[in-house]
C-alpha positions in Angstrom: -9.3 -27.8 -9.9 -6.2 -28.1 -12.2 -2.7 -28.8 -10.8 0.2 -29.2 -13.2 2.1 -32.5 -12.7 5.3 -30.6 -12.1 3.8 -28.5 -9.3 4.4 -29.4 -5.6 1.5 -28.9 -3.2 2.5 -29.9 0.3 0.1 -31.9 2.6 -2.0 -29.5 4.6 -2.5 -26.8 2.0 -6.1 -25.7 1.6 -7.3 -25.2 -2.0 -10.6 -23.7 -2.9 -12.9 -24.6 -5.8 -11.5 -24.0 -9.3 -7.9 -23.3 -8.2 -5.3 -23.6 -11.0 -1.7 -24.2 -10.2 0.8 -24.0 -13.1 4.1 -25.7 -13.9 6.8 -25.9 -11.2 4.8 -24.0 -8.6 5.4 -24.7 -4.9 2.6 -24.4 -2.4 3.4 -24.8 1.3 1.6 -26.8 3.9 0.1 -23.7 5.7 -1.1 -22.0 2.5 -4.8 -21.3 1.9 -5.9 -20.5 -1.7 -9.4 -19.1 -2.2 -11.8 -20.1 -4.9 -10.6 -19.5 -8.4 -7.0 -18.5 -7.5 -4.7 -19.0 -10.5 -0.9 -19.4 -10.2 1.2 -19.1 -13.3 4.4 -21.1 -13.6 7.3 -21.0 -11.0 5.3 -19.3 -8.2 6.3 -20.1 -4.6 3.9 -19.5 -1.8 5.1 -20.4 1.7 4.4 -19.8 5.4 0.9 -19.1 6.8 -0.3 -17.3 3.7 -3.9 -16.7 2.6 -4.9 -15.6 -0.9 -8.5 -14.4 -1.4 -10.7 -15.6 -4.1 -9.8 -15.1 -7.8 -6.3 -13.8 -7.1 -3.9 -14.2 -10.0 -0.1 -14.6 -9.4 2.4 -14.5 -12.3 5.7 -16.3 -12.7 8.6 -16.1 -10.2 6.6 -14.4 -7.5 7.4 -15.4 -3.9 4.7 -14.9 -1.3 5.0 -15.6 2.4 8.8 -15.5 2.8 10.1 -14.7 6.3 10.4 -11.1 7.2 13.9 -9.7 6.4 15.0 -8.9 9.9 18.2 -10.0 11.6 17.4 -12.8 14.1 13.7 -12.9 13.2 11.5 -15.7 14.5 8.8 -16.4 11.9 6.7 -18.6 14.3 3.0 -17.6 14.2 3.4 -14.9 11.6 1.1 -14.5 8.6 0.4 -12.9 5.2 -3.1 -12.2 4.1 -4.0 -11.1 0.6 -7.5 -9.9 -0.4 -9.6 -11.1 -3.2 -9.2 -10.2 -6.9 -5.6 -9.1 -6.5 -3.3 -9.3 -9.5 0.4 -10.0 -8.7 2.7 -9.8 -11.6 6.2 -11.3 -12.2 8.9 -11.4 -9.5 6.8 -9.8 -6.8 7.6 -10.6 -3.2 5.4 -10.1 -0.1 6.9 -11.0 3.3 5.2 -12.5 6.4 4.6 -10.3 9.4 7.2 -10.4 12.2 7.2 -11.3 15.9 8.8 -7.9 16.5 5.8 -6.3 14.8 2.1 -7.2 14.9 2.6 -10.5 13.3 0.8 -10.1 10.0 1.3 -8.4 6.7 -2.1 -7.4 5.3 -2.8 -6.7 1.6 -6.2 -5.5 0.7 -8.5 -6.5 -2.2 -8.4 -5.7 -5.9 -4.8 -4.5 -5.8 -2.6 -4.5 -8.9 1.1 -5.1 -8.2 3.4 -4.9 -11.2 6.7 -6.7 -11.7 9.4 -6.7 -9.1 7.2 -5.0 -6.4 8.1 -5.7 -2.8 6.1 -5.4 0.4 8.0 -5.9 3.7 6.8 -7.3 7.0 3.9 -6.0 9.0 2.7 -3.6 6.3 -1.0 -2.8 6.0 -1.9 -2.1 2.3 -5.5 -0.9 1.5 -7.9 -1.9 -1.2 -7.7 -0.9 -4.9 -4.0 0.1 -4.8 -1.8 0.2 -7.9 1.9 -0.4 -7.7 4.0 0.2 -10.8 7.1 -1.8 -11.6 9.8 -2.1 -8.9 8.0 -0.3 -6.1 9.7 -1.1 -2.8 7.9 -0.9 0.6 9.8 -1.4 3.8 8.4 -2.9 7.0 5.6 -1.5 9.1 4.3 0.8 6.3 0.6 1.7 6.2 -0.9 2.6 2.7 -4.5 3.6 2.3 -7.1 2.6 -0.2 -6.7 3.6 -3.8 -3.1 4.8 -3.5 -1.0 4.8 -6.7 2.7 4.2 -6.5 4.9 5.2 -9.5 7.6 2.9 -10.8 10.9 2.5 -8.8 9.5 4.4 -5.9 10.3 3.5 -2.3 8.8 4.1 1.2 10.9 4.0 4.3 9.8 1.8 7.3 7.0 3.0 9.6 5.8 5.4 6.8 2.2 6.2 6.1 0.5 7.1 2.8 -3.1 8.3 3.1 -6.1 7.2 1.1 -6.2 8.3 -2.5 -2.7 9.7 -2.6 -0.1 9.3 -5.4 3.7 9.0 -5.2 5.5 9.7 -8.5 8.0 7.4 -10.2 11.6 7.3 -9.0 10.7 8.9 -5.7 12.0 8.2 -2.2 9.4 8.7 0.5 10.7 9.1 4.1 7.8 11.2 5.4 4.1 10.7 5.6 1.9 11.7 2.7 -1.5 13.1 3.5 -4.7 11.5 2.0 -5.3 12.7 -1.5 -1.9 14.2 -1.8 0.6 14.0 -4.7 4.3 13.8 -4.0 7.4 13.2 -6.1 11.2 13.6 -6.1 14.3 11.8 -5.1 13.6 13.2 -1.6 9.9 13.5 -2.2 7.9 16.6 -1.4 4.2 17.3 -1.6 3.2 18.8 -5.0 -0.5 19.4 -4.2 -3.6 17.3 -4.2 -4.6 14.4 -6.4 -7.5 16.3 -8.0 -8.0 13.8 -10.8 -8.2 11.0 -8.2 -10.8 13.0 -6.2 -12.9 13.6 -9.3 -12.8 9.9 -10.1 -14.0 9.0 -6.6 -17.0 11.3 -7.2 -16.0 13.8 -4.5 -18.4 16.8 -4.9 -16.8 20.0 -6.4 -17.5 22.1 -3.2 -15.6 19.5 -1.1 -12.7 19.6 -3.5 -12.6 23.4 -3.3 -12.7 23.3 0.5 -9.9 20.7 0.5 -7.7 22.8 -1.7 -8.3 25.8 0.5 -7.5 23.7 3.6 -4.3 22.4 1.9 -3.1 26.0 1.2 -3.9 27.1 4.7 -2.1 24.1 6.3 1.0 23.8 4.1 1.5 27.5 3.2 0.0 29.4 6.1 2.1 31.3 8.5 -0.1 31.4 11.6 0.9 29.0 14.4 2.6 25.7 14.0 1.8 23.1 11.3 -0.3 21.2 13.8 -2.1 24.4 14.9 -3.0 25.1 11.3 -4.3 21.6 10.8 -6.5 21.9 13.9 -7.8 25.3 12.7 -8.6 23.8 9.3 -10.6 21.1 10.9 -12.6 23.7 12.8 -13.1 25.9 9.8 -14.5 23.1 7.6 -16.1 20.7 10.1 -18.6 19.3 7.6 -16.2 18.4 4.8 -15.3 14.7 5.2 -12.1 15.0 3.1 -10.8 17.9 5.2 -11.5 15.9 8.4 -9.7 12.9 7.0 -6.6 14.9 6.1 -6.5 16.8 9.4 -7.1 13.6 11.4 -4.2 12.0 9.5 -1.9 15.0 10.3 -2.8 15.1 13.9 -2.6 11.3 14.6 0.4 9.9 16.5 3.0 8.7 14.0 6.6 7.6 13.8 7.5 9.9 10.9 6.7 13.6 10.2 4.2 14.8 7.6 5.8 15.4 4.2 6.3 19.1 3.6 5.2 20.9 0.4 7.5 22.1 -2.2 8.1 25.9 -2.3 5.6 27.8 -4.5 6.9 29.4 -7.7 6.2 33.0 -8.8 2.5 33.6 -9.3 1.4 30.3 -7.7 -1.4 30.5 -5.2 
């Protein structure tokens, strides 16, 4: 264990084996740092915050600040960050809130670039990548492997499904289906994240089925949007990715599913 003499570690903090705490860091009394956690200089970690093993936090990041809600009571709220997560400069993650479910959950192996923010009561999956200045409001659910482009933002109570991608400088106020790609100031679906699907090792027949289901759901004319999702689930019952997308669409949610951009001439 190595703690710089200028760092402040309050009584009660729990430090795992091999923790490194750099100059001018502040670690609060309820903080728990897993084995091998490294804090660069001027990091502040407060509240009931847990960092998993081997997390690395860069300068000026603030983790475990109270949720940004008028009249919020932070008592009993938590922030939990999974192992092997990299948190770059000036990142902020808030505690959960008593008005929500009380905990903000960040999965393992995430990479959060400079100035990213995650608000209270969010659930962020494993292996996500946030580019610089991504802003996530409270109560947002983001699935495993999601990629967020720089200066993008997600409105409160939003959902982004597993393996999806939101382009840079995009505003998201509707839910993005698993494996979808969206972009724009008022973001719209632009198709499926085919590259991401291939990287995940999804078999080619499954990708073809998912593309067909996407076209049927988003560009079909028979029935309502929900009807088309239900029909797609029935048409491809053995394709796991189609089931995941249709279950996401049909699940109860605060926000509507993001619509697809109009197709251009000659597009299928």
